[in-house]
LUMKEMI-95453 format. One record per residue: x, y, z of N, C-alpha, C, O in turn. Coordinates in steps of 0.2 Angstrom, whole numbers, plus 5000, padded with zeros to 4 digits. Example, Ala and Ser with C-alpha at 12.3 -4.5 7.8 and 13.67 -1.06 7.14 Angstrom:
<nodes>
506649725039506249785039506649845039507149835042506449895035506849955036506450005039506750065040
</nodes>
This chain:
<nodes>
537453735636538053725632538453665637538353675643538953605634539353575637540053595638540553585633540153625644540753655645541553615643542053645641541453525642541853495640541753465635541953405634541553505629541253455623541953455617541953425612542453485620543153455617543353405619543353375615543453385624543653345628543053265625543353215623542553285626542053235625542253205618542253145616542253255615542353245607543053215605543153185599543353225608544053195607544053105611544453065609543653105617543553035617543152985614543252925613542753015612542153005606542552965600542552905599542953015598543352995591543852965592544052955587544352945596544752905599544352825601544752775601543952825602543452755605543152725597543152665595543052805594542652765587543352745582543252695579544052785582544552755578544952685580545152645576544952655587545052615590544452555589544652495590543952575588543352505586543752505579544052455578543652545574543752535567544352505567544452455564544852525570545552495570545452415571545652365567545152405578544952335578544752275573544952215572544252315571543752295567544252265559544352215556544452325557544752295551545452265553545852265548545752245559546052185562545852125559545952085555545252125565544652075565544552045558544351985557544652085551544352055545544952045541544952005536545652075543546252035542546251965541546351935536546051945550546151875553545551855549545651795546545051875548544551825545544751795538544551745536545251855534545351835528545951785527545951745522546451775534546951735534546551665537546851605535546051665540545751605542545451575537545551505538545151595533544851555526545151565521544951545516545851605521546451595515546151615508546251595502545851685510545551705503545851785505545351815507546151815505546451875504546851905500547351915501546651925495546851975489547552015490547652025496547852035486548352085489548152145488548552185489547552155484547052225484546852225492546852275494546752185496546152185502546752185506546852235511547152155505547952165510548152225511548252245517548252255506548552325503548052375507548252415511547252365506546852425507546952405516547152455519546752365517546552365525547052395530546852425535547752375528548552405531548452465530548452495535548452505524548452565523547852585526547952635530547352575527546852605533547052605538546852665540547452545542547552555548548252605548548352655552548552575545549152665546548952715545549252765548548252745541548152795541547652825549547552875552547352775550546952775558547452795564547452835569547852755561548652745568548952815568549052845574549052835562549352915563549152975562549553015561548352965565547953035563548053085569547853065575548253125568548253175574547753225573547453225568547553275580547053345578547653385583547953365588547953435578548553485578548153565580547953605576548153575587547953655587548553695588548953685592548553755585549153795584548853865588548253885587549253895592549253955595549753995595550254005599549254065589549754095587549454175589548854195591550054225589549954305591550454335594551054305593550554385596551154425599551054405607550654385611551654415607551854405617551154445620550854485618551154405626550654445633550054445629549654485632549754415622549054385621548754335626548154345626549054295631548654245634548854175631548554125633549254155626549254095622549554025628549253975627549954045631550153995637549453985640549053935639549254055645548654025649548154005645547853965649547853995640547253955636547653895635547153855636548253855634548353805635548453775642548453715643548453825647548453785654547853775654547553715654547353825654546553805653546253745652545753715655546553735646546453685640546353625645545853595646547153605647547353545650547453545658547853515661546953585660547153595668546653525671546853485675545953525667545553475672545953395676545953375682546253385670546553335673547153315679547253265682547553385679547953405683547953445689548453455693547353485689547353535695547753575694547653615698548253595689548753645690549053675683548953645678549353735685549553745677550353715675550853725678550253675668550853645667551353685664551953675664551053735660551753775657551753845661551253855664552253875661552353955666552154005662552254025656551654035668551354105664551254145671551054125676551554205668551654275672551754315669551954305663551654365672551654445668552254435664552754405666552254465658552754475652552954415646552454395642553354405646553354365639553554295645553954295649553254235643553454155648553554115642553954075643553254125635553554065630553954105625553754145621554754085626555254135624555354085616555854105613555054045615555253975608554453955609553953955613554653915601553953885597553953835603554453805606553253815603553453755611552853705608552353725608553053625606552653585604552553545610553053525613551753525610551653485617551153435613550753445609551353375617550953285613551353245615551853255617550853195616551053125619551353085615551053075610551953055615552153005611552552945614553152965617552452885614552352835618553052795618553352755623553252805610553952765610554452805612555052785612554252865615554952905618554752925626554152925628555452955629555152965634554753015637554853075638554152975639553753035642553853065648554153025652553653135650553953165654554553195654555053185657554453245646555253255646555053315641554653335636555553355644555553425637556453445635556953455638556253425627556853435623556753505621556253545619557453525621557453605620558153625614558653625618558253635610558553655603558853735605558453785605559553725607559853775607559853845601559953845595559753905605559753965600560253965594560153985588560753945599561353945592561253915587561553945583560953865584560753835579560553885573560553865567560353925576560053975571560654025565560454065560561254015568561854035564561753995557562054005552561353945558561653895552560953915549560453945551560953875542560353865539559953795537559553785533560153755542559953695543559153705544558953745549558753675541557953665545557853645550558153595552557153665554557153655560556953565559557253515563556553545553556253475553557053435551556953385553557653445549558253415548558453415557558453365559558553465561558653455568558253415571558553385576557653425570557153365573557553295573557553255577557853285567558053205564558753205569558953145570558953245570559653255576559653255583559753305586559553205586559353195593560053235599559953275604560653215596561253245597561153345599561353375604560753355595560853435597560353485600560253545600559953425603559453445608559553425616559853375617559453465620559553475627558953435630558353465629558953365632558453345635558353355644558753345648557753365645557553395653556953335656556353345654557153285659556453235661556253285668556553325672555553245667555153275674554653225676554453175673554453245683554053195685553353215686553253265689552953185683552253225681551953225687551553275688551953175692551653185698551953235702551653245707552553265702552953295704552953385702553353405698552553435707552453495703552953535703552953585699553553525708554153545707554553535701554753575697554553465702554953435696554553465687554853475682553853475687553753505682553953565683554453575679553853605685554053685686554653695683554753735678555153645686555953675685556053655677556253695673555753585675555653575667555553615663556053625659554853655663554553695661554753775661554653805656555053785665555353865666555653885662555753935659556253795660556853815654556653855648556953895645555853845645555553855641555853945640556153965635555653975646555754045646556254065647556254125648556854035646557654055648557754105644557454085639557954155644558554195640559254185641559454155646559654225635560354245636560554315634560154355632561254335636561154395633561954375627562454345628561654425622562254405618562454485616562254535619562854495610563054565608562754575601562654525598562554635599562054665595562254615588561854605584562854595587563354575581562954495582562554465578563054465587562754395586562054395588561754345585561554435591561054445589560754445580560354415577561154495577560954515571561054435566560754405561561654395570561854335565561654285568562054235567561154275571560554235572559754245570559254215571559954315566559354335561559054365568558754315568558854395573558654445577558654525574559154555571558054545576558254625577558354635581557954615585558854665584559054715589558554765593558454785599558254785588557654845590557254835593556954875596556954755591556354725592556454685601555954665604557054685603557254645608557554705614557754765613557354655620557654715628558454715626558754675623558654785628559354785628559654815633559654875635559954765637560254775646560654835646560754855640560854855652561254915654561954925651562254975651562254865649562854845647562954855638563354855634562354865638562254855628562154785626562254765621561954735630562054675626561254655626560754685629561254595621560354605618560054545623560354495625559654545623559054475627558854425622558354445619559054375619558754345617558654265619558954245623558154225616557854165618558454115620558954125616558554075625559054035625558753975621559253935619558253965619558053895614557853925609557553985609557953885603557653875597556953875595556653915592556753805598556253775598556253735605556753715608555553715607555453645613554953625611554453645609555153545613554553475611554553455618554953425620553753465621553653435626553153375627552553385625553553305629553153255628552853215635553153185640552153235634551853245641551253195642550853205637551153145647550653105647550153135649550153155654549553145645548953185647548353155641548253165636547953105646547453095645547053135637546853095632547053195636546853215630547453225624547353225618547853215626548553205622548653135619548653125613548653095624548653015622548053015617548152965615547653035615547153045611547253065602546853055597547753085604548053135598547853195597547753225592547853225602547853325603548653315603549053275606548953375598549553395599549253485599548753505595549853525604549653575603550253625602550853605604550253685597550853705596550653785599550053815598551353805602551153875607551653915602552153885600551553975601552054025596552154075599551654105601552954105601553054165603552854225599552554225594552954275602552654365599553454385594553854335591553654435595554054465591554254435586554854425585553754425581553954385573554354315574554754295570554054275578554254215579554154175571554554135568553454205570553354165563553754175557553954135553553854245558554554265552555154235553555354205548555454235560556054215559556054145559556654125557555654105559555554025559555054005553554453995554555454005545554954025540554653945540554253935536554853905544554753825545553953835547553453805544553853875552553153875554552553895553552053905557552753925544552253955541552253905536551853875535552853905533552753845527552353805529551953785525552553765536552453695535552053675541551553645540552253695546551953685556551153705555550653665555551153775554550553795553550053755546549453735546550353755543549953725536549653665539549053655538550053625542549753565545549153575549548753535548549053635553548853635559548153605557548053605551547753575561546853555560546653615562546153635558546753655568546553705570547053785572547353795578547053825570547353875571547053935576546553965574547253945582546954005587547254065587547754065590547154115583547254175582547254215589546754245589547754225593547454265601547754335600548354355599547154395602547254455600546954485609546654445613547154535609546754585615546154625614546054675610545654565619544854615619545054675618544854705613545354715624545254795626545354835622545054885621546154805617546254865611546054825604546054865600545954775603545754745598546354735593546854725596546254735586546754735580547354765581547254825579547854765583548554805582548754805577548554775573549354845575549954835570550054775569549754745564550454765574550854685574550354645573550554595570549654625575549254585575549154575568549254525564548854625565548754635559549254625551549154615546550054625555550354605550550554535553551054515549550354495558550354415557549954415552550154385547549354435554548654395551549054405541549154355537548954465541549354475532549854435529549854415524550254425535551054395531550754315532550854285527550554275537550654225538549954195538549954145535549354205542548654165543548254185538547854135537548354245534547754265529547454205525546854185526548254165520547954115516548154045519548253995516548154055525548353985527547653925525547053945525547953875523547653815523547253845517546753815516547353885512547053895505546453855502545953865499546753785504546453745499546053725501545753695497545753745508544953725510544453775507544653825503543953765508543353785506543153855510542753895509543453855514543253895521543753915525544153875526543653975529544153975536544053965541544253985546543553885540543353865546543953845552543853845558544453825550545153805553545353875557545753865562545153915556545453975560544954015565544554055562545154025570544754045576545054125579545554115583544854175577545054225581544754235588544154235589545354245593545154245599545354305603545954315604544754335605544954385608544954375616544554345619545654395618545654345624546054395629546554435629545654395634545754445643545054485641545154545639544454465641544054495639543654525645543154555645544054505652543654515659544054595659543954625665544454615656544854685655544054735655543954795658543754695651543254745649542454755655542054795655542654685659541954685665542154735671542654745674541654775671541654825675541054825680540554805677541054825684540454825689540254875691539954875696540454945688539955005689539755005682539655065681539654975676539554985672538954915670539054865672538254955666537754905665537954835662538454845659537754775662537854715659537654715653537954685649537154755652536954735644537454805641537354805635537754855642538254895640538854845639538954835633539154825643539654775644539654735637540054745633539054685637539054655631539054675624539254645619538654755624538654795617539254805616539354815610539754815622540454845619540854785618541454795616540654725619541054665619540854645610541254635605540254645611539854635603540154685598540154675592540254735600540754775595541354775594541654795588541654755599542554715597542454665592542754675587542054605593541854545590541654575583542054555580541354615580541054635575541654675571541854645566541854725573542554755571543054725569543354745564543154675573543754615571543554565566543954545562543054555566542654515561542754525554542954495549542454595554542454645548543354635545543554615539543854665550544454665548544854615545545254625540544654575549544954495546544654445540544854395538543954495537543354445535543354375537543354325533543454365543543054295546542254315547541954365546541854245548541254235553541254265558541754275561540754295560540654325568540654255572540954245577540254185570540454155575541054115575541154065578541754145571542454115574542754165576543354165577542354215578542854265582542354265590541754285591542854245595542654225600542954275606543554265608542654315608542854335617542854275622542454235623543354275625543654255630544054265635544354315635544154225641544554255647544754175649544454135653545354175647545754105647545954105655546054045657546054155659546454175665545854145669545854105673545254185667544554165674544154105671543754085674544454085665544154005664544453955667544253895667545053965669545553925673545653925680545953885683545353995682545253995689544453985691544253975697544153985687543353955687543553865688543353825692543953845682543953785684544353745691544153685693544753785694545153775699544653785704544653745709544153825704543753855710542953805710542553805715542953775703542253735702541753795700541153775702541853835698541453895698541053925692541153985689540653875691540253875685539953945682539953965676539753995686539354035684540154055683540354025678540654085685541354115681541454085674541654125670541354005674541753985669541353995662541653995657540653995663540154005659540254085655540054095649540454145660540654205660541154235655541254285652541754165657542454175654542454155646542854175642541854115644541654095637541954025634541953995628542354005639543053955637542653905635542953865632542053895637541653825633541453855628541653815624541253895624541253925617541753905613541653885608542553925616543153895610543153815610543353785605542953795615543053715616542453685610542653645606541853725612541353695605541853695600542053635597541953765598542253765590542753725589542753685584543353715594543853645591543453565590543553525585542853565595542553515593542153495588541953435586541953555585541653565580542353555573542253505569542853595573543353565569543653505570544053485565543453465578543753395574543253365573543453305573542653375571542153325570542353345560542453295557542453405558542453425552543153365548543153335543543753365553544153335551544153255549544353215545543753235556543553165555543153145551543053075551542653195548542453185542542653185536542353165531543353215536543853195529544153135531544353095526544253135538544553045536544252995533544552965529543652995535543252945534542952955528542452915526543153005524543053005516543652985513543552985507544252975516544652965513544652895508544352845511544852875502544652835498545052765500544852715497545552755505545652705506545252665513545152605514545052715517544452685521543852675516543652625518543652695512543052675509543152615506542752565507543552595503543652525499543952485504543952425501544252495510544352435515543652405517543652345518543052455519542452435521542152415515541752365515542252445510541852405501542052315503541652275504542852325503542952265501542752195507542852135505542452215513542352185516541652175516541452125519541152225512540452215512540452165504540052115503540952175499540852135493540952075494540652025492541452055499541651995503541051945505540851885504540751995509539951965512539451945508539051905509539351985500539051975497539151905490538651885487539751905490540051855485539851805490539551755487540051805497540051725501539151695500538951645498538651765502538251735504537851715494537351685495537951735489537851725484538051645483537651595482538651645484539151555483538651515489538451455488538451535496538051495499537351475495537251415496536951515492536451495489536451455484536051415483537051465480537051415474537351345478537151285477537651355483537951275485537351265488537351205487536851275492536151245492535751215488535451165489535751255482535451245477535651165473535351105472536351175473536651115470536651065475536651005473536551085482536351015488535750985486535750925486535251015483534651015484534350965479533950925480534750985473534550945466535150885467534950825465535650895469535850815471535450765475535450705473535150805481534950745486534350715482534050665484534050755476533250725474533450665469532950635466534250655467534350605462534850565466535150525463535050555473535350515476535250445474535750415473534550425474534450355473534450335465534250285464534550375460534650365453535250375451535350435450535650315449536450325450536550385442536950435442535950355437536150385432536150465432536550495429535450485436535250555434535650585440535750645439535850555445536450565451536950605445537050665443537150555443537950605437537750625432538250655429537250635431536950685425536850745430537450765429536650775433536750815437537350845440537350905440537750795441538350825443538750855436539050905436538650805430539150835425538950905424539350945423538250905425537650965422538251025428538451075426538251015435538351055439539151085438539351145439539551025436540351025434540551085427540951125428540051065422540051095416539751175418540051225415539351195422539251265423539551285427539651345426540051265434540551295437541051305431541251365430541251255427541951275421541851335418542251375418540951335415541051365410540951455414540951505411540851465422540951505427541451525426541551585423541951475429542651485430542951515424543351575425542951485418543251525412543151585411543651625409542151605411542051675411542351735415542451795414542551685423542851735425543651735424544051775427543851685420544651685421544851745413545451785413544351755410544551785404544251875409544651925408543851875411543951925415544551955419544752015420544751905422545251925426545951955420546351995422545851915415546551945409546252005408546652055406545552025408545352095405545452155411545552215411545452115419545652145423546452175424546552225427546952115421547552125421547752195416547952245417547452175409547452225403547552305407547952345408546752305410546652375414547152385418547252445417547552355423547952385426548452405422548752455424548752375417549152385413549152445410549652475411548752475407548352545405548552585411548952635410548252555419548452625422549152635425549252685428549552585425550152565427550552635421550852685423550252615413550652665407550452715409550952755408549952755412549752805413550352835420550852875419550352805424550752815431551452825429551752865432551752785425552352805421552552855418553152885419552152875415551952945410551952995414552153055413551652975422551553055426552353055430552553105432552652995431553252995434553753035430554253065433553753045423554253085420554353145425554953155428553853195424553953265426554153245433554553285435553953205437553953205445554553185446554653175452554953165443555553135444556053175448556253225446556353155453556853195458557253215454557353275454557453185449558353205447557953275443558253325442557353275440557253345435557053385441557353445442556753365445556653425452557453455457557653515459557853415456558553415459558853465455559053515457558753435448559053495442558953565442559353605441558253565444557853635444558353685451558553735451558153635457558553675461559253675461559453715465559553655459560253675458560453725452560953755452559953725447559953785443559953845448560453875449559253855450559053915453559553925461559553975464559753895462560453895467560953945465561153995467561153915460561853935456561654025452562054065451560954015451560754085450560754165456560854225455560654115461560554155469561454155471561554195475561754125469562154125472562654195466563054235469562554195460562754235456562554305457562954355456561954295459561754365460561454375468560854385469561854375473561654385477561254445481561554475485560754465478560554545481559654525480559354475478559554585481558754565481558354565475557954515473558554605471558254585463558354515460557954485457559154505462559354435459558854375463558454335460558954395468558354335474557654325470557354275468557454395468556754395467556554355460556054335459557154355456556854345448557154275450556854235446557554245452557754175454557254145457557054085455556854165462556254145466555754155459555354105459555654185456555154185452555154135446554654105445555754125442555854065439555754015441555453975438555953995446555853935451555053895451554953835450554553965452554053935452553653935446553153905446553853985440553653975432553953895431553553855428554553865432554753815431554253755434554053715430554053755440553453715444552953705441552753655440552553775440551853775436551953755431551353715431552353745426552353725420552453645420552153605415552753615426552853555426552253515429552153455430551653565432551153535434550653555429550053525431550653595422550353585418550253525414549753495412551053495415551053435410550553385414550053365411550753375422550553335426549753345424549353285423549553385424548653395422548353365416547753335415548653375412548553355407548553255406548153215404549253245409549253175410548653145414548453085413548453175419547953165425547253155422546853115423547153195417546353195413546253145411545753105412546953115405546953065400546952995406546752945403547252985412547252955416546552925418546252875416546252975421545552975425545252945421544852905423545152995413544852965408544752875406544152845406545252855406545352795406545252755412545252695411545152765419545052735424544252735424544052685425543652805421543152805422542752735414542252705414543352735410543052695404543252615408543052575404543552605412543652555414543152525419543052465419542952585424542352565428541752545425541452505427541452585419540952585416541052515410540652505406541452475411541352435408541452355409541452305406541452355417541552315421541052285425541052265431540552285423539752295424539852215428539552215433540352145426540352095429540652085435540652025438541152145437541352155442540952155449541152125454540252195448539852195452540152255456540352245462540252305453540552375457540252415456540452475454539552405457538852455456538952515463538752575462539152475468539352515473539752565474539552615477540352555471540852595471540952645468540952635462541052705469541152765468541752775463542352785465541452765456542152775452542752845454543252855456542152885453542552955454543052965458543552995457542852925466543252915471543752895469544252915473543852865464544752825464544852855458545252825455544652925455545252945450545652985455545653005461546353005450546853025453546753115454546653155450546953135460546653195462547453245465547853225469547353305461547853325463547853415464548353455464547353415464546953485465547553505471547953555470547453475476547653505484548453495483548753525488548653465479549453485479549653555474550153595473549053555469549253615464548953685469549253735469548553685473548453735479548853735484548853785488549353695485549853705490550453725486550853755490550653725481551153755476550953815474551353845472550353855474550053915473550053955479550054015479550053915486550153955493550953965494551154025495551253915492552053925492552153975489552654005492551953985484552154055478552054095480552454145482551354105482551254165487551554175493551654235494551754125498552254155503552754175500552954235502553154155496553754175494553854245491554354275492553254255487553154325484553054375489553354425488552654355495552854395499553354405503553554465504553654355505554454375507554854415504555254455506554754385497555154465492554954535493555254585492554454535495554054605494554354615502554354665503554554585506554854615512555654605514555854615519556054585507556554565507557054635508557554635512556854685504557254755503557154775510557654815510556954775516556754795519557354755526557654775531557154695524557754655529558454625526558954595529558554635521559054605518559654605520559954555519559954665523560654685527560554655532561054625534559954655535559854645542559954555543560254525548559654525539559454455539559554405533559254365529560154415534560454355526560254295528560054245525560554295535560354195539559754175538559654125535559054225539558354235539558154205534557754145534558454245527558254225519558454145517558154105515559254145520559554065519559054015521558853965517558754025528558353985529557753965527557553905526557454025524556854035520556853995514556453955512557454015511557553975506557653915504557453885499558053875511558153825512557453775515557353715514557053805518556353785520555853785513555553745510555953835510555453845504555653775499555153735498556253755496556653715493556253645496556153605492556253645504556253565507555453555507555153505508555153625506554253615505554153585498553753545497554453605495554353575487554553515488554053475488555053485489555353425490554753385491554453345488554553405498554053365500553353355497553053315497553253415493552653405491552653375483552053365480553253365479553353325476553353255478552953225475553753235483553653175486552953145488552853085487552453195492551953165492551653165486551153115487551553205479551353185476551553115473551153075470552153095473552353035470552052975473551752925470552153005481551752935484550952945484550652925489550652965481549952985478549852945473549452905472550252965468550352925462550352845462550052815458550752825466551052755469550452715469550152675466550252765476549652745479548852735475548552685477548752765469548352765466548352715460547952685457548952715458549152635453548952585459548452555457549152565463548852515467548052515466547652475463547852575470547252555473546652575468546052575470546852605461546352615459545752565456545152585454545952505455545552445452545652395460545752325459545752415464545752365471545052325471545052265472544352365471543852335472543752285465543652225467543752295462543752245455544252175456544052115455544852215458545352165459545152125467545352065467544852135470544752095474544052045475543951985476543852085473542852055469543151985464542951925466543651995459543751955455544151885459543951835457544651895463545051845465544651805469544651745469544251835473543851805480543251775475543251715476542951795472542551755468542951685462542651625460543551695460543851645455543951595463543751535463544251625468544251555474543751525476543751465477543251565476542651515478542451455473542451395474542451485467542151435462542751395460542551345457543251395463543951355463543751295468543851235466543451295472543251275477542651215478542651155480542351275474541451215471541751185466541451125467542151185462542251145458542651095459542451045457543151095463543251045468542950985472543050925474542451015473541850965477541350945473541150895475541150965468540750925463541250905459540950865456541850895456542350845454542450785460542250735458542550795466542650745470541950695471542050635473541350735469540650695470540850625464540750565465541150665458541250615453541750545454541650485451542150535456542650505458542350435462542550385460541950435466541950375470541050365468540650405471540950325465540150325464539750275470539150265471540250255471539950215479539850245485539750205490539950305486540250335491539750405490539950445493539250415487538850475486538850495492539350535494538250485495538050485501538750515507538650575510539150485508539750515510539850605508539750645512540050615499540250655497539850705499540150755501539150695498538550725501538550765506538350825506538950725513539050755518539550785518539450835521540150785515540750835513540450885512540550935516540050905507539650935503539250985508539351045508538950955513538650995518538951015524538651045529539651005524540251035528540551075525541051095529540551105520541051135517540351205515540551265513539651185517539151245516538951245524538551285526539251225527539151245536539851275538539951285544540251275535540951305534540851375530541051425533540551375526540451435523539951495528540051555529539351445530538851485534539351515542539351575544539651475544540151505549540651555547540851605551540851545542541251615541540751685537540951735537540051665534539951715535539451755541539351815540539251725547539251725553539651765555539451815558540451745556540951785560541051855553541451905554540851855548541051925543540451975546540452025549539851925546539251965547539352005556539152065556539651985561539952005566540152065567539952105571540752075561541352105561540852165557540652215560540752165551540352205548539752235552539552295551539552205557538852235560539152285565538852335565539752285569540052315572540452395570540752435574540452375562540952435560540252505558539752495556540552565561540252625562540652665558541052705561540552665549540852695545540952765546541452795547540352795547540552885549540752895555540652855559541152955556541352985563540852985566540252985563540953005573540253015579540053085578540453135575539453095579539253155577539453225585539753205590539353265583539653335587538953315594538353295594539453315599538753295606538653375609539053415609537953385610537853435614537653425619537153395619537853425624537753405633537653455636537953505634537053455643537053505648537753495652537953435653538053565653538453555662537853545668537353565670538353485669538153475679538753475684538753495689539553455680540053455685540553455681540453445675541253455684541653455681542153395683542553385687541853345676542153255680542953265674543053305670543253205677543653195674543753165667543253145665544253155664544453135657544053055658543553045654544353025662544052955663543152945664542752895663542952985665542252995665541853015662541253005661542353055657542053055650542053005647541552975645542552965646542752895642542052865645541752835641541852865651541252825652540652835649540252785647540552895647539952905642539752895636539152915634540452855632540352825627540352785626540652745628539852775621539552705621539652675613539352695608540152615614540252595605540352525606540652505611539952485602539952435602540552385602540952395598540652345606541152305607541452265602541052225599542052265599542252195593542252125596542352105601542052105591541952025592542652005594542751945594
</nodes>
């Protein structure tokens, strides 16, 4: 088993993305050079580049405190720096949700901290992220261990407040430590952002570390948004105790229905950490393995997770093994198995990225352009041969020129009619898009939000809030039903257009891939409604204690609905632009080729005494086309459409990330 499969896979993926990005940019330059870029091609290539540039892989670590989440992150990031990056010691170390990433546009080597007092407001966490003045920034030098420790230790800070202040910030004093003077210990910070220049983070990995003590319940956005967007969720449990009551609560309340729009729970890994507590030199190794297997089996059954996604590891022993280069201890810690699962999840997300319509369209546009150019070169060679045969026969030469000109004019007229058909088809698509925009109008949504808010204000009680939330989602479901009907009609029109468009040579275009899809948005709405219902069921117990938490939940929920509506509008707008993109580009490019061809043939007839010179110009045009085709072939020849497959390599040593990169072979861009 490759003990660093996750690092290797990240390196593979980063290089694949960079290679494809370079080739898409080269294609843009190719179109600019040969003055043949359509609006459809420009849009598709730019959108594909944007999708590749903004892609990240997020791993969220979730679980009660003292489950080893921070130590696990240290083990994953240890190899490059040879030390713990995050504070890890007995007791609670991560007091607030912490995001670890690399952002080259902002100060690297920086910890940004949001004061805990901001929880007195109902302002969402995402809104605070857009207000830099509310954050405290602490810079550190990645080469200076003491500087790193000083900055990272701030994440563990606490402060003592009165019980009333703790309640005002949404905490339950009974769940927190009380000092001798009766004051309550609360986290000093609400959220932490760590911008760290680390090789694996530079290649798109983002890590979320969450504290225990109902952090997910106290910060609704973590469940409603942040965890929803995570590509892999690692749920840490204690191997020696199995599932505790609080573990089950976290699973049921926040993780069970996570990413319900996926066909499986493959993005959630249950991690039985601290398995070294079950190691016993006085017990037979077979018995130890049987005990570990029994805990895994019981956990898998209770969580309804497949056994392969329930892993027993020791993050601490894995970290120590890496520090001591102890291969045997590293294998026993089982850390490589977790990395292998993360690598598999990364491959799955890569495959999702490559199946995106905009990526497929960008590749299709390049391939169809090559096909049309090759056909045009064949026609030009045929025409040149016919003209050369009649070069010494003026009347026959002129007859051939006239015949060729008439044929090209007819083809041009035919493509002109097809262009008009395409415009008519685009108008039909735009009409459907306009019909779909009506139920998605922001003014309608804001009106519904305002009405719901007024109902909540009038009946600020457990029952009143529940009814208001229920009515809110009932209206949203009704809107989606209307949208579903319109989408079916729009997709039927689109399929009919593609079936009639044989003249566009779109035989390789999957029309189904261009249909408007809103299933994921509907599933997201259903997930939000389930989370709201779950929150309603718990409001009776916490209503008098955490009114501000309830307010933050409502605000976060409404914000997620706004984001959902906005994403649906964006998808609709993109669909209207991209639905006919392959047809639009092929029509544009074919028309451009025909116009150039017609101009060349027309020029042959203008000066009868210089036919040889005109033929030489025609040969020059064909040579230019050959050069264009060669350049395009070079670009297309290096495009690896699929994402790299999962790598399986035997462990030999603990190389650095740079050495991993050296093992990855990708065709160099031309």
